[in-house]
C-alpha angles and dihedrals in degrees: 000000000000120000113215138193117285111168119324094178119139131148091271097021136100135214113257128177112214133159118202111206141138133058125315136048125326090248092054091047093049092046090050098050093045091050091048092049091054093045092051094049095245088120105046124207109279095025112144118233124216118265116266094254099051095044091046090052092049094049096039094237135120120282090232090056090060091044092052092048091050091048092052092051091047089054090050092050098247094110135033124209123197129176110258097011102066127222120322139175106270120251110234132188098192119092097223098049126220120328106237131159091287094039131096094285090063094049124102103191142032094255092050091047093053092048095049100042109109110255116242111234111250106247118237114246112261115258116263109272111249117218115248091245128040124194096155110134124238108065133079121225102284092206089063096064107130096238099167095047092044091050091050090052091047091054093049092045094051093045093055100032115128117239093251089065087076095051130076109322124246110237089220088066131243112317090225091061095043090052092048091048094049090055095042097047092047091051099042106027102025092242117167111214147102130233093261090066096050118092119190116227136167096259143309092297091055090049091052091051091053094046092047088060093050103041132058125284101252118078133171116223135181115271088238118043145112110317087208091063092047090049091049091054092045092051088054090056096259120145110219120211114197123230118205116249128213138158090297096052128251120000097239092178086085092064114117128157100338117141094226142358123217112213140171097207100164092059118353109239118260106347096054134227130099125265106269120249094247092051091048090056091044096052092048091051090048091053093048093048098046100032090239126137132244109217107203115199103201091188100156106007092138097061109080121150115165105026142031116282116274112232122236119271086228089075090066095056117005091181094053101042133065112198120207123198141160144172093245094109100029098046117359138313089227091072091069093207124142142140144220122214101203140189108255093250092060101048097084096043092048093047089049089052090054092055136240095296135036107263102164116046125048114241091219092054090047089053091047092052090048090056091042090057097040093049092055093246092119093054091048092049094048092049091049092049092045089059093046094049092045089056090050092049090050092051089051094052092044093051091049093048091053101040107022106027092162093064115092117214123209140170094043102126090087144000133045101285143050133213117231113204112221132195112271114279097015103094098093095045092049093050089049092047090051091051091051088055094049100261124130111210133143133231121236089241090070088072100045118111109251092236093056124090118239109266105172146357123242151132128249104217118194109202098180102072107066119083115250094256092052099045099085092053091047091054091047091053091048093053092050090055095051121094114265123252 
């Protein structure tokens, strides 16, 4: 009967799954399975093996049996033993591996030789090469993450966390975070809500997935927007109807019998500009009249530079608007923390769509964010980043004015990106020229709804991502790629 791994954990040990089976002695069986594990790549070169005593206890065999098996494999070249560092899988530079009793030297035929030759581990594909300069929109400067303040909040949150925080998660989200968000959003974005109507999610995309399963299958969207969001809705069976966009945001007068409309009213993404007051009132009236829902993506409402903040549309009609927000732009997309401020009628269906337990957002990170907000650290970080990004935006506009005066810049009063208007027919060639010079940047056409005709050429330039020391070179490369004049 096979003996299998139980728990080979000692202070200096490691867990190792082995099954001893077949005819012969225990030492021969152990030698065979270890050799096979190394041949097949399951035990990689440099892997540390458990000490004799712990592996012997796990397998129910004598300690000397393990020692003898290790010694045999060391002699064959499969293992290496060094005083003070234990026994490890030997590092080999030859492709065939050592020739032991079961190796090629012991084979008598071509089939046996092929079967016993140690398999070469399949190399992992190399990571995609990143261009030297990155001006793709969507990410904050990762070097600016407030590590010390976040760590302090994590320590406080864990020290004071109730016991139930370490049990099955509530799909509503931690009450501490929902309370902190209700206060913060009311103070900063003018949102009218209470913690019971906030549902924590892993970001705006997660919120859209949940809402797409609760609402009807026909949504209106802005003619320019994130293709990822459109693709997400399409994959959920939603038909998206584009709304024209101008300097005042989406033309909501074209709304008819759609079940929902997805808007970025604080700062139309990516063309810039807030949704005008008349259109805000009109879309709210449309939702009330038809029973539809306004889905407000508040993706960068904190970053305002040249004008007073624009309040959330949700404040006009809390029962007709669902507001989506996250910390992806303000802190980091890796945190996977977001929220939905929902009309009361949608809370239960959305929570049901999430499932009986929280599967998406870590309770400890929710508690940390709650402390980060309540302690004022989030406000301080946003103000600091607002100043940094304003300086970057100003450097961008100055560089363009000096080196590409024919390029018009728009959408710069807020957010983390700008739109550069290009001469007709030049968008693709400029993106290609930038790529040849090591700059990642996207054309405006990447964000256009597939049913909309091309209206203009442009670049969407994200100025938040590069580190401070790399930003000047990124701007220099951008200007070299732009058309002269």
